[in-house]
C-alpha positions in Angstrom: 34.0 27.3 -24.4 32.6 30.9 -23.2 32.2 32.1 -19.7 28.2 32.1 -20.5 28.4 28.2 -21.4 30.9 27.1 -18.0 28.2 28.8 -15.9 25.4 27.3 -17.5 25.2 24.1 -15.4 26.3 25.9 -12.3 24.4 28.0 -10.8 25.5 28.7 -7.7 29.1 29.2 -8.7 27.5 32.0 -11.2 25.3 33.4 -8.3 28.6 34.2 -6.2 30.1 35.5 -9.3 27.4 38.0 -10.0 27.7 38.8 -6.6 30.9 39.5 -6.3 30.4 42.2 -9.7 27.1 43.5 -8.3 25.0 44.0 -5.1 22.1 41.4 -5.3 19.4 42.7 -7.2 21.2 45.6 -8.3 22.1 46.5 -11.9 25.1 49.1 -10.7 28.5 47.1 -10.7 30.1 47.2 -7.3 33.2 50.2 -7.2 35.9 47.9 -7.5 34.6 46.6 -10.7 34.1 50.5 -12.2 37.6 51.2 -11.2 39.6 48.8 -11.6 37.9 45.7 -14.0 36.0 47.5 -16.4 39.0 50.0 -17.7 41.0 47.6 -18.7 38.2 44.9 -20.5 36.3 47.8 -22.4 37.5 49.5 -25.4 36.9 53.3 -24.8 39.2 55.6 -26.8 40.9 58.4 -24.7 39.2 61.1 -26.8 35.9 59.9 -25.4 33.7 61.5 -22.8 31.4 60.1 -20.0 30.4 62.9 -17.9 30.6 62.7 -14.2 26.6 62.0 -13.6 26.1 59.6 -16.3 25.6 56.0 -14.7 27.6 53.4 -16.3 25.6 49.8 -15.5 28.4 47.9 -17.5 29.7 44.7 -16.2 33.2 43.1 -17.6 31.0 39.9 -19.0 29.5 41.7 -21.7 31.0 44.0 -24.2 31.3 48.0 -23.9 33.1 50.0 -26.6 32.9 53.9 -27.0 34.5 55.4 -30.1 37.0 58.5 -31.1 35.2 61.7 -29.7 32.0 60.7 -28.6 30.2 61.6 -25.6 27.7 60.2 -22.9 25.6 63.0 -21.7 25.1 64.1 -17.5 22.4 61.3 -16.2 22.1 59.1 -19.2 22.0 55.6 -18.2 24.3 52.8 -20.3 23.8 49.0 -19.6 25.4 45.5 -21.1 24.4 43.2 -18.3 22.2 41.4 -21.0 23.8 42.5 -24.1 26.7 44.3 -25.6 26.8 47.8 -26.2 29.3 49.6 -29.0 28.6 53.4 -29.8 30.8 54.5 -32.5 32.6 57.5 -33.1 31.2 61.2 -33.2 28.5 60.2 -31.3 25.9 61.7 -28.5 24.2 60.3 -26.0 21.7 63.1 -24.9 21.0 64.2 -21.5 19.2 61.3 -19.2 18.7 59.2 -22.1 19.0 55.6 -21.6 20.9 52.7 -23.6 20.1 49.0 -22.8 21.6 46.5 -24.5 22.1 44.6 -27.1 22.5 48.0 -28.5 24.9 49.0 -32.0 24.9 52.9 -32.3 27.0 53.5 -35.9 29.2 56.9 -36.4 27.6 60.5 -36.6 24.6 59.7 -34.6 22.7 62.1 -32.5 20.9 61.1 -29.2 18.7 64.0 -27.9 17.4 64.0 -24.4 15.9 61.3 -22.5 15.7 58.9 -25.3 14.9 55.4 -24.5 15.8 52.0 -26.3 16.4 48.1 -25.2 16.9 45.4 -26.1 15.7 44.0 -23.6 12.1 42.3 -23.2 10.3 40.5 -20.0 8.8 37.7 -20.2 5.0 37.2 -18.4 3.4 34.6 -20.2 3.7 32.8 -16.6 0.6 34.0 -14.7 1.5 32.2 -11.4 5.1 33.5 -11.8 6.0 37.0 -10.9 6.9 39.2 -13.8 10.3 40.3 -12.5 11.5 36.5 -11.5 10.6 35.2 -15.4 13.2 35.0 -18.0 13.9 37.9 -20.1 15.1 38.2 -23.5 17.0 40.1 -26.1 16.6 41.5 -29.4 19.7 43.7 -30.9 18.6 47.3 -31.5 21.0 49.5 -34.5 21.3 52.6 -34.9 23.4 53.0 -38.2 25.3 55.8 -39.4 24.5 59.5 -39.5 21.0 59.2 -37.6 19.3 61.8 -35.5 17.1 60.3 -32.8 14.7 63.1 -30.7 14.1 63.7 -27.5 11.6 61.3 -25.8 11.6 58.9 -28.7 11.2 55.4 -27.6 13.0 52.8 -29.5 11.9 49.1 -28.7 13.7 45.5 -29.0 15.1 44.3 -32.3 14.3 47.7 -34.3 17.1 48.8 -36.9 17.2 52.5 -37.8 18.5 52.5 -41.2 21.4 55.3 -42.3 21.0 58.8 -42.3 17.3 58.4 -40.8 15.4 60.8 -38.4 13.1 59.8 -35.6 11.0 62.6 -35.0 10.2 63.6 -30.7 8.3 61.6 -28.5 8.0 59.2 -31.4 7.8 54.9 -30.3 9.4 53.0 -32.8 8.3 49.4 -32.9 9.4 48.7 -36.8 12.6 49.0 -38.8 12.8 52.4 -39.9 14.3 52.6 -43.9 17.2 54.5 -44.5 17.3 57.6 -45.7 14.0 58.7 -43.9 12.1 60.6 -41.3 9.2 58.9 -39.2 7.4 60.2 -36.5 4.6 59.3 -34.1 3.5 56.2 -31.9 3.7 53.8 -33.4 5.7 55.7 -35.7 5.6 56.1 -39.7 7.9 57.2 -42.5 6.2 60.9 -43.6 8.9 61.7 -45.6 12.3 59.9 -47.7 14.9 61.1 -50.0 14.7 60.2 -53.7 17.7 59.1 -55.4 16.4 60.0 -58.7 15.2 63.6 -58.1 17.6 64.3 -55.5 15.3 65.7 -52.8 13.5 64.6 -49.8 9.4 64.1 -50.6 6.6 63.5 -48.5 5.3 60.0 -48.2 
């Protein structure tokens, strides 16, 4: 039995445990969780770097991993409150970027500045209930190996970026990106793909 299953029928206990972990209405864990719990629960390689001004809203009841030689730059935000965040090796999460789980990032990935990727969505359908009080849903974002995500890109829930693909700066990605592709725009569309037969990148 998982912790989530056990707490499902115990809302009072769940609220109390959440209060112990973080202040009500906040996403950032309490300092005791940050210093004394997370280092023993999460898998962070000793050669990884988390810059001092990065905001790590990671909690012990969801996975967070950071691979070898990976860096989370200044002012970035990582949040695993509603889904795991897995970051492979040789990854750079750029200045001011936001990663809200569930998100899986492969190896040798460049994430430029001010990129937003969120596997979280808010329900809005009940018009007599404020949106912030309605349930949330999640769909994982997957960034495969060797991708380059340009500055100011937004990647929405449920999207997979295929291996060795490039997302041009300022794009909004709402659909899966095939491997070995270049996409740009809002919504993002494929403009180039690698052609195996000719061993060249061709415009689409």
